[in-house]
GUROSE-411204 format. One line per 5 residues: for each residue x, y, z of N, C-alpha, C. Coordinates in steps of 0.001 Angstrom, whole numbers, m for minus. Example, Ala and Ser with C-alpha at 12.3 -4.5 7.8 and 13.67 -1.06 7.14 Angstrom:
2
13190,m5690,7800,12300,m4500,7800,13200,m3300,7800 | 12850,m2250,7080,13670,m1060,7140,12900,30,7870
! end
This chain:
73
m33889,m2311,m682,m33778,m1251,m562,m32889,m1842,1231 | m32936,m2213,2198,m32658,m2877,3141,m33101,m3504,4201 | m32321,m3885,5223,m33088,m4581,6295,m31938,m4683,7202 | m31562,m5697,7977,m31217,m6055,9152,m30539,m7061,8804 | m31162,m7965,7755,m30582,m9162,7417,m29325,m9513,6455
m28689,m10456,6389,m27614,m10579,5137,m28340,m11403,4084 | m27287,m11152,3378,m28165,m12080,1868,m28075,m13488,2441 | m26839,m13873,3087,m26411,m15478,3573,m27108,m15996,4947 | m28635,m15103,4701,m29343,m15597,5546,m30827,m16181,5090 | m30642,m16416,3890,m31533,m16763,3158,m32100,m18332,4037
m32276,m19212,4324,m32973,m20148,5182,m33519,m19586,6091 | m33537,m18184,6762,m34217,m17736,7657,m35221,m16875,7302 | m34979,m16262,5495,m35398,m15266,4925,m35398,m15760,3645 | m36464,m16867,3038,m37071,m17422,2173,m37374,m16214,756 | m37687,m15141,1262,m37268,m14101,m1,m36156,m13554,m518
m35424,m14152,77,m33931,m13317,m3,m33829,m14105,m1568 | m34279,m15242,m1660,m33665,m16448,m2537,m34429,m15937,m4164 | m35628,m15299,m3608,m36793,m15261,m4272,m36233,m13713,m5268 | m35699,m12842,m4383,m35081,m11473,m4722,m33794,m11978,m5709 | m32965,m12644,m5124,m31920,m13239,m5929,m32514,m13637,m7404
m33381,m14498,m7563,m33919,m14830,m8606,m34528,m13722,m9837 | m35120,m12282,m9278,m35552,m11531,m9944,m34505,m10689,m10419 | m33541,m10550,m9420,m32456,m9975,m10269,m31848,m10129,m10937 | m31357,m11801,m11337,m30558,m12393,m12641,m31228,m12300,m13804 | m32880,m12624,m13729,m34136,m12289,m14792,m33951,m10818,m15365
m33847,m10012,m14714,m33808,m8361,m14719,m32302,m8772,m15694 | m31364,m8854,m14851,m30424,m8590,m16071,m29764,m9505,m17064 | m30648,m10607,m17350,m30582,m11390,m18662,m31632,m10694,m19388 | m32156,m9777,m19159,m33339,m9289,m19920,m32428,m7571,m20297 | m31573,m7555,m20013,m31178,m6321,m20037,m31318,m5069,m18969
m32286,m5683,m18105,m32787,m4527,m17352,m31621,m3914,m16438 | m32437,m2335,m15672,m30976,m2036,m14822,m31479,m2285,m13735 | m30629,m2674,m12515,m31232,m2719,m11296,m30211,m2168,m10324 | m30989,m1532,m9275,m30101,m569,m7983,m30139,m876,m6921 | m29394,m1592,m6457,m29612,m2265,m4943,m29182,m1032,m4380
m29691,m1343,m2750,m29451,m347,m1710,m29486,m918,m474 | m28256,m1168,258,m28154,m1883,1500,m28208,m3307,1275 | m29400,m3783,1806,m29295,m5517,1637,m29512,m5692,m46 | m29762,m4755,m553,m30622,m4673,m2135,m28920,m5311,m2913 | m27961,m4104,m2320,m26496,m4512,m3051,m26035,m5690,m2825
m26336,m6512,m1604,m26148,m7191,m1630,m26660,m8952,m2206 | m27921,m8446,m2455,m28614,m9896,m3244,m27773,m9344,m4896 | m28226,m8091,m5014,m27699,m7866,m6562,m26260,m8416,m6877 | m25063,m8256,m5676,m23760,m8923,m6042,m23886,m10317,m6084 | m24476,m11270,m4982,m24727,m12228,m4914,m25099,m13234,m5789
m26603,m12366,m6299,m26938,m13002,m7582,m26708,m12779,m8303 | m25540,m11794,m9134,m24769,m11693,m10165,m23296,m12402,m9727 | m22832,m13552,m9220,m21660,m13782,m8872,m20824,m13312,m8050 | m21079,m12298,m7346,m20053,m11600,m6560,m20081,m12307,m5155 | m19201,m11375,m4446,m18860,m11981,m3342,m19009,m10726,m2151
m20164,m11167,m895,m20370,m10136,m126,m19173,m10254,730 | m18447,m9547,1818,m17943,m9807,2592,m18366,m8785,3630 | m17923,m8762,5009,m17743,m7943,6205,m16496,m6720,5563 | m17099,m5577,6190,m15702,m4911,5685,m15216,m4065,7318 | m14174,m3600,7263,m13357,m3715,8102,m13911,m2678,9513
m14880,m2063,9283,m15119,m949,9678,m16711,m1168,10837 | m17217,m2995,10816,m18335,m3038,11236,m19459,m3066,10395 | m20749,m3860,10645,m21622,m4443,9781,m21914,m3180,9141 | m22204,m1978,9568,m22837,m1071,8768,m22123,365,7852 | m20940,292,8453,m20277,1284,7356,m19115,646,6554
m18741,1454,5474,m17902,399,4742,m17740,694,3432 | m16930,1500,2755,m16026,1448,1590,m15645,723,822 | m15690,m146,m32,m15513,m842,m1083,m14963,m578,m2771 | m13874,m973,m3520,m14051,m786,m4125,m14356,m1847,m5789 | m15535,m1279,m6287,m16664,m2102,m7020,m15762,m2229,m7737
m15647,m3241,m9112,m15449,m3432,m10483,m16337,m4162,m11242 | m16348,m4001,m12094,m17339,m5137,m13280,m16771,m6417,m13655 | m17615,m7199,m13933,m16733,m8268,m14689,m18051,m8603,m15991 | m17167,m9112,m16690,m18184,m9371,m17956,m18454,m7912,m18845 | m19492,m8344,m19755,m20007,m6706,m20394,m21381,m6681,m20136
m21754,m5519,m19341,m22969,m4922,m19169,m23351,m4346,m20150 | m25241,m4750,m20384,m25555,m3548,m21448,m25940,m1824,m20932 | m25561,m1435,m20195,m25739,m119,m19674,m24476,627,m19203
! end
């Protein structure tokens, strides 16, 4: 779900790497994954996306999202 961490703080929070591995495994098995807040950062980074700071600060932002490749869902 969420937390004050960033996906780029995996050295301080090793579980972030484990969660990214879990997202990758789920994706390769055709499972659906929903990430909210930190979870969306983890899903994006795990599947080749890029997480950037939004123009309105760290907690509020809206960005266009596009898919790459073919998704099974």
